[in-house]
C-alpha positions in Angstrom: 141.2 61.5 168.7 141.4 58.6 166.3 144.6 56.6 166.2 146.2 56.8 162.8 147.7 53.3 163.3 144.7 51.2 164.5 141.7 53.7 164.2 140.9 53.3 167.9 139.0 56.3 169.4 141.1 57.8 172.2 140.8 60.8 174.6 141.4 64.1 172.9 144.4 64.8 175.1 145.9 61.3 174.9 149.6 61.0 174.1 149.5 57.3 173.3 146.8 55.0 171.9 145.0 53.0 174.5 144.7 50.0 172.2 148.0 49.7 170.3 150.3 52.1 172.2 151.3 54.2 169.3 152.6 57.6 170.2 150.6 60.6 168.9 152.3 63.6 167.5 152.0 66.6 169.7 149.3 69.1 168.6 150.0 72.8 168.5 149.1 74.4 171.9 146.9 77.3 170.8 146.2 78.3 174.4 149.9 79.2 174.9 150.1 81.0 171.6 147.1 83.2 172.2 148.1 84.0 175.7 151.7 84.8 174.6 150.3 87.1 171.8 148.1 88.9 174.3 151.0 89.4 176.8 153.3 90.6 174.1 150.7 93.1 172.8 150.2 94.5 176.4 153.9 94.7 176.9 154.3 96.5 173.6 151.5 98.9 174.6 153.1 99.6 178.0 156.5 100.3 176.5 155.0 102.6 173.8 153.0 104.4 176.5 156.2 105.0 178.5 158.2 106.1 175.4 155.5 108.5 174.3 156.1 110.6 177.5 159.7 111.2 176.5 158.8 111.9 172.9 156.1 114.4 174.0 158.6 116.2 176.3 161.2 116.3 173.5 158.8 117.6 170.8 156.9 119.8 173.1 153.5 118.4 172.0 150.3 120.2 173.2 148.5 118.4 176.0 145.3 117.9 173.9 147.3 115.9 171.3 149.0 113.9 174.0 145.6 113.0 175.5 144.2 112.0 172.2 147.1 109.7 171.6 147.0 108.2 175.1 143.2 107.7 174.8 143.6 106.1 171.4 146.2 103.7 172.7 143.8 102.8 175.5 141.0 102.0 173.0 143.4 99.9 171.0 144.5 97.9 174.1 140.8 97.4 175.0 140.2 95.9 171.5 143.4 93.7 171.8 141.8 91.9 174.9 139.5 90.1 172.5 142.5 87.8 171.5 142.6 86.1 174.9 139.3 84.1 174.8 140.3 82.6 171.5 142.8 80.4 173.3 140.1 78.9 175.7 139.0 75.4 174.6 135.8 75.0 176.6 132.9 76.7 174.6 130.9 78.0 177.6 134.1 79.5 179.2 135.0 81.1 175.8 131.5 82.7 175.7 131.7 83.9 179.3 135.2 85.4 178.6 134.0 87.1 175.5 131.0 88.6 177.3 133.1 89.9 180.3 135.8 91.3 178.0 133.1 92.9 175.7 131.6 94.7 178.7 135.0 95.9 179.9 136.2 96.9 176.5 133.0 98.7 175.5 133.0 100.6 178.9 136.7 101.5 178.3 136.1 102.6 174.7 133.1 104.8 175.5 134.8 106.4 178.5 137.8 107.3 176.3 135.7 108.6 173.5 133.8 110.7 176.1 137.2 112.0 177.4 138.2 112.9 173.8 135.0 114.9 173.3 135.6 116.7 176.6 139.1 117.6 175.5 137.8 118.9 172.2 135.2 121.0 173.9 137.7 122.6 176.3 
């Protein structure tokens, strides 16, 4: 990070300039924002999942439709996990996180699509 006061090159996470002592403005912490967004999306999914049970009981929805909706929510939650690695700053860790999440998400999606096909065939 270059000091706006004296142009001295400092560490990226420095709060003060090593040469002139000027205080740097705090940068936006994207890690926290992405992790918070991920947690809120999972919490929203969990609450929706719980509320759907009560709605299905009240409306007397067929079990096939219920399963389609639950499986669709599971696919959406698998896709939402791709938000998390965006908050990681180290490139190699970001790549590893994307690969691991991609494997888990693809497995989840294909398993749920297979379950939907089984429901349709029954």
